[in-house]
C-alpha positions in Angstrom: -6.9 -5.2 17.3 -10.2 -3.5 16.9 -9.1 0.1 16.6 -7.7 1.5 13.3 -4.8 4.0 13.7 -2.9 6.4 11.5 0.8 5.6 11.1 3.6 8.0 10.3 6.2 5.8 8.4 9.7 6.6 9.6 13.1 5.1 9.9 12.5 3.4 13.3 11.4 -0.3 13.5 8.2 0.5 15.4 6.8 2.9 12.7 7.8 0.5 9.9 6.3 -2.4 11.8 3.0 -0.5 12.3 2.9 0.4 8.6 3.6 -3.2 7.7 0.7 -4.5 9.8 -1.6 -1.9 8.2 -0.5 -3.1 4.8 -1.1 -6.7 5.7 -4.7 -5.9 6.5 -5.1 -3.7 3.5 -5.3 -0.4 5.3 -2.5 1.4 3.3 -4.6 4.6 3.3 -3.9 4.9 7.0 -0.1 5.1 6.4 1.4 8.6 6.1 4.8 9.5 4.7 4.9 13.1 6.1 3.6 14.8 9.2 1.3 16.9 7.0 -0.1 13.8 5.4 -0.6 12.2 8.8 -2.8 15.1 9.9 -4.7 15.0 6.6 -5.4 11.3 7.0 -6.5 11.6 10.6 -8.9 14.5 9.8 -10.4 12.6 6.9 -10.8 9.3 8.7 -12.2 11.0 11.9 -14.7 12.9 9.8 -16.5 9.7 8.6 -17.9 8.2 11.8 -20.1 5.7 9.8 -17.1 4.3 7.9 -15.1 4.1 11.1 -17.9 2.1 12.8 -18.0 -0.4 9.8 -14.2 -0.7 9.8 -14.0 -1.3 13.6 -16.7 -4.0 13.3 -14.6 -5.8 10.6 -11.1 -5.1 11.8 -10.7 -8.1 14.1 -11.7 -10.5 11.4 -9.5 -8.8 8.9 -6.5 -9.2 11.2 -7.4 -12.9 11.9 -7.5 -13.7 8.2 -4.3 -11.9 7.3 -0.7 -12.9 7.5 -0.5 -11.0 10.7 -3.2 -13.1 12.5 -3.0 -16.5 10.7 0.0 -18.6 11.7 -0.2 -20.8 8.6 -0.2 -17.8 6.2 2.7 -16.2 8.2 4.8 -19.3 8.3 4.3 -19.9 4.6 5.4 -16.3 3.8 8.5 -16.6 6.0 9.4 -20.0 4.4 8.9 -18.5 1.0 11.2 -15.5 1.9 13.9 -17.9 3.1 13.7 -19.9 -0.1 14.0 -16.6 -2.1 17.1 -15.6 -0.1 
């Protein structure tokens, strides 16, 4: 919960789930569509130690305030999806 990670979106649930979590906490720039893009993102993000430190310091709070970490937001989103269906 306190460590950012690069995700390679694929067709398996675990890679899609990881990308979904990243999107929920507004870290879309950490999601790659290709292996080449994965390496590019990893190199870029690893090269900015100061930005990583700031992100790590804020990540736990970002998760807690997102639909991933806040039950009320999550339940509201699920209920809304059920209504739409």
